[in-house]
MISE-324119 format. One record per residue (C-alpha): residue number from 1; x, y, z; residue in one letter. Coordinates in steps of 0.2 Angstrom, whole numbers. Example, Ala and Ser with C-alpha at 12.3 -4.5 7.8 and 13.67 -1.06 7.14 Angstrom:
R resi    xx    yy    zz resn
R    1    62   -22    39    a
R    2    68    -5    36    s
This chain:
R resi    xx    yy    zz resn
R    1   -83    -2    34    m
R    2   -73   -16    27    t
R    3   -58   -28    31    i
R    4   -52   -35    14    e
R    5   -40   -50    13    q
R    6   -27   -45    -1    l
R    7   -18   -59   -11    d
R    8    -4   -50   -19    f
R    9     8   -55    -6    a
R   10     3   -74    -7    d
R   11    10   -86    -2    p
R   12    23   -77     9    y
R   13    13   -64    19    f
R   14    -5   -61    24    a
R   15   -11   -44    20    v
R   16   -27   -35    26    r
R   17   -34   -19    19    y
R   18   -45   -10    32    v
R   19   -56     5    28    t
R   20   -68    15    40    d
R   21   -67     3    55    e
R   22   -69    10    72    s
R   23   -61    -4    81    d
R   24   -49   -18    73    v
R   25   -43   -32    84    s
R   26   -24   -37    82    v
R   27   -19   -54    89    v
R   28    -4   -59    78    k
R   29    11   -47    76    k
R   30     6   -36    62    s
R   31    15   -22    53    i
R   32     1    -8    52    v
R   33     3     6    39    l
R   34    -8    21    40    n
R   35   -14    27    23    l
R   36   -26    40    29    a
R   37   -23    58    34    e
R   38   -33    54    50    q
R   39   -22    46    64    p
R   40   -25    28    70    i
R   41   -25    26    89    l
R   42   -17    12    99    i
R   43   -19    14   117    e
R   44   -22    32   114    k
R   45    -6    34   104    q
R   46    -7    41    87    p
R   47     0    33    71    l
R   48     0    47    58    h
R   49    -1    47    39    h
R   50    12    35    30    l
R   51    19    30    47    q
R   52    19    12    53    s
R   53    23     1    68    y
R   54    21   -17    73    i
R   55     6   -20    84    a
R   56     1   -36    93    v
R   57   -12   -41   106    n
R   58   -21   -25   105    t
R   59   -36   -15    97    v
R   60   -33    -1    84    l
R   61   -46    12    84    t
R   62   -52    25    72    q
R   63   -45    16    57    v
R   64   -49    26    41    k
R   65   -38    17    29    r
R   66   -23     5    33    a
R   67   -14   -10    27    v
R   68    -9   -24    39    m
R   69     4   -36    35    i
R   70     6   -53    45    e
R   71    18   -68    45    d
R   72    33   -57    42    f
R   73    43   -66    55    e
R   74    37   -84    52    k
R   75    50   -88    38    h
R   76    67   -96    37    n
R   77    75   -81    28    q
R   78    86   -91    17    e
R   79    72  -102    11    a
R   80    61   -87     8    l
R   81    73   -77    -2    f
R   82    77   -93   -13    t
R   83    58   -95   -16    s
R   84    56   -77   -20    v
R   85    70   -77   -33    k
R   86    62   -91   -42    q
R   87    45   -83   -42    q
R   88    49   -64   -45    w
R   89    57   -56   -60    p
R   90    72   -45   -59    l
R   91    68   -27   -58    a
R   92    79   -23   -73    f
R   93    70   -36   -84    d
R   94    53   -27   -80    v
R   95    59    -9   -80    r
R   96    74    -9   -91    g
R   97    82     5   -81    e
R   98   101     5   -84    e
R   99   104     8   -65    r
R  100    96    -9   -62    l
R  101   107   -19   -74    r
R  102   116   -33   -65    g
R  103   108   -28   -48    v
R  104   100   -42   -37    s
R  105    84   -33   -36    h
R  106    68   -43   -38    y
R  107    50   -36   -41    m
R  108    35   -45   -33    g
R  109    17   -43   -37    p
R  110     9   -26   -36    k
R  111    -9   -20   -32    i
R  112   -18    -3   -33    t
R  113   -30     2   -20    l
R  114   -38    18   -26    g
R  115   -24    31   -28    n
R  116   -11    20   -19    v
R  117     0     7   -27    g
R  118     8    -7   -16    l
R  119    22   -17   -23    g
R  120    34   -30   -16    l
R  121    53   -30   -19    y
R  122    67   -42   -14    h
R  123    84   -34   -11    a
R  124    96   -49   -13    g
R  125   113   -43   -11    s
R  126   124   -32     1    v
R  127   127   -19    -4    p
R  128   112   -18   -16    l
R  129   119    -4   -27    n
R  130   102     0   -34    v
R  131   109    18   -39    g
R  132   105    35   -33    l
R  133    91    43   -43    h
R  134    78    58   -42    k
R  135    66    52   -56    e
R  136    53    38   -56    h
R  137    51    35   -75    p
R  138    38    22   -73    w
R  139    26    36   -67    c
R  140    25    49   -80    e
R  141    13    61   -71    k
R  142    20    74   -60    p
R  143    17    73   -42    g
R  144    21    55   -39    f
R  145    25    51   -21    k
R  146    33    36   -13    e
R  147    39    29     3    v
R  148    45    11     8    h
R  149    40    -1    22    t
R  150    53   -14    27    q
R  151    45   -31    30    i
R  152    60   -43    31    v
R  153    78   -40    35    g
R  154    87   -23    37    f
R  155    91    -8    26    g
R  156    93    10    25    k
R  157    86    25    15    m
R  158   100    37    10    q
R  159    99    55     3    q
R  160   113    64    -5    c
R  161   115    82   -12    t
R  162   122    75   -28    e
R  163   123    59   -38    k
R  164   137    54   -27    d
R  165   136    43   -11    i
R  166   150    54    -4    n
R  167   138    68    -3    t
R  168   127    58     9    l
R  169   118    70    21    y
R  170   104    59    28    l
R  171   102    41    32    e
R  172    87    32    40    e
R  173    88    14    46    p
R  174    75     2    41    m
R  175    70   -13    51    s
R  176    54   -24    50    p
R  177    39   -13    52    g
R  178    48     4    48    t
R  179    42    16    35    t
R  180    54    30    31    h
R  181    49    48    32    r
R  182    43    56    15    p
R  183    57    64     7    m
R  184    48    73    -7    y
R  185    43    91    -7    d
R  186    25    98    -9    s
R  187    27    97   -28    e
R  188    34    79   -28    g
R  189    52    83   -31    n
R  190    65    71   -23    y
R  191    83    73   -18    p
R  192    96    61   -25    w
R  193    91    45   -15    h
R  194    93    26   -14    q
R  195    88    11    -4    y
R  196   103     2     2    e
R  197   104   -15    11    t
R  198   111   -19    28    v
R  199   105   -37    25    t
R  200    96   -45    11    p
R  201    77   -41    14    g
R  202    60   -38     7    i
R  203    52   -21     7    f
R  204    35   -14     1    m
R  205    35     2   -10    a
R  206    20    13    -6    v
R  207    16    24   -21    e
R  208     4    38   -20    i
R  209    -2    41   -37    l
R  210    -7    58   -44    p
R  211   -26    61   -45    q
């Protein structure tokens, strides 16, 4: 049974990693993301695998494996985004993917917790124009799975039948505390998809790595 303070989101957000706790007290507003197959209960209501909500002034029960993010509302957003752009590199400079060239998309620190990777991103323009894609070339192993959790600002996750936004068939709104539904199939195949901004924001990529 552990509650570990993670520092990968410093100095912007406080993050706790919780494993095998029967009861976890939540005082401050916290984004709670369930990483376990077993539901977390809050007032007898289940939070299922790769779902998230904002909890405050309550107790979580049956927490097998979860991430809790605090301080996501405390910042002046303009000052926060200015600081992030000074501290985090552009995603294109890190990954070199052509679809990211010239895009105001910044990569923050990343941490790996067993088979799960957590990485922060700043989406700095509206629209973001990050580009529709199916593949994730930074993970070469088949079966890579990913969802995203919105922390600051508002966005939307879009799915298309072709590499053309005019073939859009599904759009999920993303507000602070939201994790979109998994879009991959049982073998880890994706539709054409992209994250798009409604406002500038910060989100967390949740990468489930192949064993």
